[in-house]
N, C-alpha and C positions, 0 to 999 in steps of 0.2 A: 542625583540625590543630595549631594552636598550643596549644590546651588539653591536647593529648596530648604536648606538648614536641617537636613536629615542625616542621621548617622547610619550608613549602610550596614555596619557591623552589628547593629541592634536587631536586624531582621533576618529571617530565613529567606533564602533567595534561590531561584531556579531560572535557567535560561532555556528557551525552546524556540524552534523555528516554526513560524506560523504561515500556512498557506492560505492566502486571502482570495484566490482566484475561484470564481463561481463557474461551474460547468455550463449553466444556462446562459450567463452573461457571455462566456467565451463563444458559445454557439451563435448567439445573436451577432456578435462582432464578426465571426468568421463568415457569416452570410453576406457581409457587406465589405469585407476587406480580406487580404491575405493573412495567413498565419504569421508571417514575418512582421506585418504591420501591427497585429495584435500583440506580439511579443515586444515590439518597440514601445507600445503604450504602457505595458507593465514595467518596462525597463526605465522609462524616462518620465512618465506622467503620474501613473497610479501604481505604486509598488505592489507587486503581486505576492512577494514573499518578504517577511520581516522577522527580525529577532525580537523576542519579547522577554525581558528580564523582570520577573515578579518578585516583589519584596513584601513579606507578610510576617505577622506574629501569631503565636498560638492564641486562639480564641479571641482575636481582635478583629472586628469587622472592617477597620480602616486599613487599607493596603495601598501599595503604589506599584507602578510598572514603568519601566523605561523601554521604549520601543525604538529599535535601531534598524537602519537600512542595511542591506547586504554589505555595503562598503564600510560599515561601522559608524557612520554619522547618525546623529540623533534625529529620529523622526517625530517622536512625541513623548510627552510626559502624561501618564495616566494616574488618576487619583480616585479611589473608591472611598466615599465618605459614608458613615452610618447616617440613617435618617434623622436621628436626634442631635446630630452635630450642629453647633451654633454657627451662624454666618449671616451675611447681609441678605436683604430682600430688595433687590434692585428692580427698577422699572425696565420695561422692554428696551427703550431707547438707550438707556445707560448700559445695559448688558450687551447690546449690539455694538455700541461704541467701544467697549472694552474688548470684545471679540475681534473687531476690525483692527484695533491697535495691535493686538497680539499677532494677528496674521501678517500685518505689514512689517512689524519689527522682528518677529521670531521666525516666520516662514518666508518672508520676503516675497509676498504675493501682492500683485497689483490688482486691487479690488475693482478697478474700472472695467475689467473684463468679466466680473462676476455679479450675480444678483442674489439677494437673500430670498430663499424660497420657503423657509420654515423657521418658526420660533416657538418652541414648546416650553411653556413655563410650568414647572412642577413645584407646588407648594409643599414644603417640608415643615415639620413642627417648629423649627427654629430658624428657617431660612427659606429662600426661593432659589431653585436651580433653573437655569435656562439652557436649552439644547438648541443650538443655532446651526442651520444648514445653508450653505451657499452652493450655487450651481454656476458652472462656467457657461458663458454665453455661446461660445463656439462648440458645436458637437464634436465628438471624437470620431464618429464614422463619417465617410465622405458624403458629399451632397451633390455629386455630379449627375449627369443624365442617366447613367447606368444604375444609380442608387437613389432615384428620386423618391422620397418618402411620401406617404399619403397625406401627412400633415406635419407641422413643425414639431409636434411631440413625438413623432416616430423616429427618434434618434437616441443615441447613447451619449450621455453627458458625464463629465467629471464633476463630482461633488465633494464638498468639504464639510465635515461635521465638527463642531466645537462645543464644549460644555463650559458654562460659567456657573461654578458651584459657589453660591453666595456671591463673592467678588473674586474668586480664584478661577483662572483660566486653565483648563486641563482637557485631557481626553481628545486631542486632535486626531482626526483620521480622514483618509481619502477613500473613495469608492466610486464605482461606476454605476450610474442609474440608467436602466433600460426601461422601455415602456411596460407598464403593468400588464397590458393585454397579452404581450408575448410571454411573460412569465406564467400568467394564468393558463394560456393555451398549452404551454409545455407541461404544466402540472396536471392537466386534465388526463384522466385515464379512461379510455374508451372501453366498451364491453369486450372487444377483441383483445386489447392489452391485458385486461383483468383475467380473461379466460386463459390467455397464453401463460401469464405468470402463475396462475393456479395450476395449470397443466404441468408446468415444469416442476413445481413443488411436488405434485402427485407422482411424477415420473421418478424423481430422486428417492422419495419415500418408498415407493413400490419396489424399486430396484434394491435398495438397502434391506428392506424387510424380507424380500424374496431370498436374498443371499442368506440372511440369518435363519429364516424358516427352513430352508433346505439343509443348512448345516445342522441345526438342532434336531431335525427329523431323522437324519441319517447317521449322525456322529455316534449315537449311543449303540447302535447295532453294528456299526462299521468299525470293528476293532483294528482292522488292517491299517486304517488311516487315522490313528489316534494322534492328535496334535501335541507336540512336546512343549506345553505351555511354559514350563520352568526355563527351558533353554531360550525361549523367545522373550522372556522377561528382560534379557540383556538389552534388547532393542528398545524396550520401554525406558530403561535406565539411560541409554544413549540419548534418546529424545528428550528425556527430562533434563539431562545435563546440558544439552544444547539450548533448551528453553531457559534454564537458569542463567547460563552465560550470556545469552542474548538479552535477557531482562536486566542483568546487572551491568553489563558493558554497553548496552544500547540506550534506548530511550525509556526503559521501564521506570527507573527512579525519577526521571524528569516528569513523566506522566503522573506519578504518585504525588509529587510535590505540587504540580500545576493544578491537579484536580482537588486539592485539599480545600474543603469549605471551612472558612474561619469560624463559623458558628459551632463547629464540633471541636472538642478538645483534641489536641494533636495525638496524645497517647491512645485515645479511643479510636481515632481514625486509623492510626498505624496498626492497632490490634485487629481492626476489621479487615484491613488490607492483607495482613498476614494470614488470617483465617481464609479469606477468599482465595489467596494464592495457593494455600495448601490444598484446597479443594480442586483448584484448577490444575495443579501439578498431578494430583491423583487421577483426575479425569484424562489428562493428556497422556500420562504413562499407560493407563489402562486402555485407552482408545488405541494407542499405537500397538500394544501387545495384542489386542483383539484383531486389529487389522492384519498383523503378521500371522496370527493363528489362522484366520480365515484364508489368507493367501496360501499358507502352507497346505491346508486341507484340500482346496480346490486345485492347486498346482499338482499335488500328489495324485489326485484323481485324473487330471488331464494328461500328465506327462510321466507319472510313475514316481514312487518315492526315491528310487535310486538315482533319478536324474536331477533331484533337487540339490541346489548348490549350498555350500556352507562358506563361512568367511575364510577359514583356513583349511588346509588339507586337500584342496582341489588340485587336479592335474595342472601342469604348467600351461597347457593350451588354454585352459579356462581363463587364467590371468592375462595371458597374451591377448585373447579375444576381448577381454574386458578393457584392456588398455586401448586397443584400436577402436573399440566401440565408443569409449569415452572421448577420444580425440576426434575421430571422424564423425561420430554421431552428433557431437556438439556443434561442429562446423556445419554439418548438414542441417541441423535444426535451426541454427541462426540464419543460414542461407534461406531456408524456406520461410521463416518469419519475415525476413527482409523482403522476399518476393511478395508475400501476402500484403505487407505494408505498402510496398510500391504499387501493387494492384489497387489498393484502397485510394492512394493519391491519384492514380491515373483515372479512376472512376469516382469523381466527387459526387456525393449524394447529400441530401438534406438530413443531417444528423438531428437527434433529439437533444443531446448534450455533448459537450466537448470538454472532458476533464483535462487538466494540465498535467504535464509530466514533470514532477518535482521529486528529487531524491528524498528518501525517507531516513537516511542515516547521518545527515549533516550535524544534527544536534545530539548524536550519540556520544557517550563518554569516550569510547574507543571505537570509531567507525569501522575499522577493518575487522575487529573481533566481532562486532555486532553483525556485520554482513556475513562473515563466515559461519557463525553460530546459527543465524537465521536461515542461511541457505541449507545447512545440514538438516535442521529441523523440518523445513518445508520440503526438502527433497525426500526425506524419509516417508512423509505422508503421501506425497505425490507419487513416488515410486511404488509404494505399497498399494495405493488406489488403482494405478494403471495396471500393475501386475495382477491385482485381484480381479479387476474387470476382465482382463484377458484370460485369466485362468478359469473364471466362472463361465465365460462364454465358450471356451474350449472344452470344458468338462460337461456343461449342461445344455448348450445350444448347438444343435447339430445342423439344422437347416440353414442353408446360405441365405435364403430369403429373409429369415428372421434376423440373422446377423446384419444384413443390409439395412433392415428397418431400424435396428439398434444404432447403427452408424449414423443414419439420418437423424434419429431422435437425439443423439448426443450432440450433433452439429447444431440442431435447433435449440437444445437446452443451454448451450453456451452463449446464446444471444442475450445479452443483458438488457439493452435498450436499443431502440431504433427510431428514426424519424419518419421518412416516407416509405412506401412499399419497396421502392428500388433500394433504399438503404437496408431494409430487412433482407432483401435478396443478396445484397453485397456481403453483409455480415454472415449470412448462411453459407455462401460460397467460400468465404475466407475460412470459416470454421471447418467446413467440409474438407478443404485442402489440408489443413493442419491435422485434423483428426485422422484423415486417410493416411497421411504421412506417418503418423504415430502407429496406426494399426498395421500398415504394411511393414514398417520398420521392425516392429516387435515380432510379428508373425513370421517374417522371412529372414531377419538378420539377428535380432537380439535373442529371441526365443527364451530359453530359461536362464540366460546369463543376467541375473538380477544385479550383480555388481556393475556390469556394463551399463544397464539402464540407470542405475543410481548415479554413475559418473556423468552420464549425459545430462540428467536433470540438474545435478549439483553444479556441474561446470557452467551450464547455461545460466543458472541462477547467480552464481558467483560473478560471472562476467557482467551480467545485468546490474549487479551492485557495484562493480568496479568502475564501469564507464562513467557514471555521473560524478564519481570522485575524481577520476582522471581528467574530466573536462573542466575542473575548476582551476583558476589561476593561482589560488593560494597553495603554497608549497606543502602545508600540512595535509591538506586533502589529497593532493597528488601522491604524497608518500603513503597515505592510507590506501589509495587505489592500487599502488604498486604492491603493497603488502597483500591485498586480496588476490592479485595476480600470482604472487608467490605461493599463496595457499592453494590456488587452482593447480599450479604446476605440481606441488607436493601431492595433492590428491590424485592427480593422474599418474604420478610416479609410483604410488603405492602398489598397484597391480603389476607394474613393470618390474619393480624390485622383487615381488613375489615370484614372478615368472622366471627371472634370472636365478633366484635362489633354488627354485624347484628344478631348473635345468642343471645347475651345479650338483644338486643332491642326486639326481638321476644319473648324472655322469659319474659321480663317485660310487654309486651302487653298482654300476656296470663296469667299472674299471677293473681290469684283471689284477690278480694278486701278484705282488712282486716276489721274485725268488729270494 
């Protein structure tokens, strides 16, 4: 910013991590090379993840951004100019010459390996902007006998885009250009895909409305199973606290700053965000209380009110089982997920899209706190949903054939996207194994130990957030990863402490009186 004669202190600023990898482009490359080669392209040629530091002012349409590579080096300088800003109106040849000079001097690019493929001139009221695009001559994907394309255009190429705003060079970026035919083909939705997506939506809605309808029909006349809504409001407050901590210590503030439209006054924008967040908090807390209430009702009908657990006051065996379920169940769940993933690698199929696996908490204010709070919030909803589904089936669905059909429907419902019919079959089998593992584990091992189920879900989620942090070379991120591991150990230790305290309490109660 100072090199462009700008004072950074005069701007509001926010830094965020930007994922630039497109799932469709990833799948196109994966069909022609290995995943390791694709990763190498994103690591050395076309950065897949960048840091973006935005500088803006209240109600000022002119803003700037500094884009950094993961190693901290400058990738580009971006400038957003208002349409009425004054500037030069250069000819095409002059604009191209200025752009080529900038690429040679600032980006150290040998343009003999590139060709200009696009020059779009946009006439503004007081200047002319040029958007220039170069394409590298050599394709990124291999051209050997195994990958012989139908024509020269059936390749992936590295491209560079540069803007000449008046006579100012800015907005340098790199990206991968794949054939438009492939993108169009992937984007097309057949009748079968449309019906499948519509059917999944209908299945989710029918299942949710069925649970609500049965509850409202029976709850008024069924005084024996009256839901203790006031006590369950505690869980709504726990979820709300986790959400607020996750938003304040994670990327929530970053997203607010980054999405600010400079055409709106800052105070009005913040007021709108505050109102929206207040509504979101009310819906989140209310939704969690409703989920817990429905769970309590159907679990009471399926297993009896006396068997329902509470947070405190349970026998020592309950906390002991919760600890072993949390430790052993987490290991078993991770093992099954690894097995399913290995099965997917062993049976390669034609995918529709290939999303990249990028950590979500690198730009959090406090990554460890964000991971822990987010894991607690997500685990509350996931645990409640799994337990509610199991309790509803146990209380209302008696026929094994219907239960089997529900199991198959859930495995089908978790298929988000697929490429070939074999890919659909592979995803279905993977989901069936995972869902079957969960169903058998809950019905045979976990049963009504909700704390144990929560520990399994939370521990697996925490470890999933810790591993990306631990895999970084930077000491700060490693430290944050270790803090998440410490939080996981503390979470698992809580039922162990309760178990030992209950054991000492019972020993004290049965100890004979001293003379």
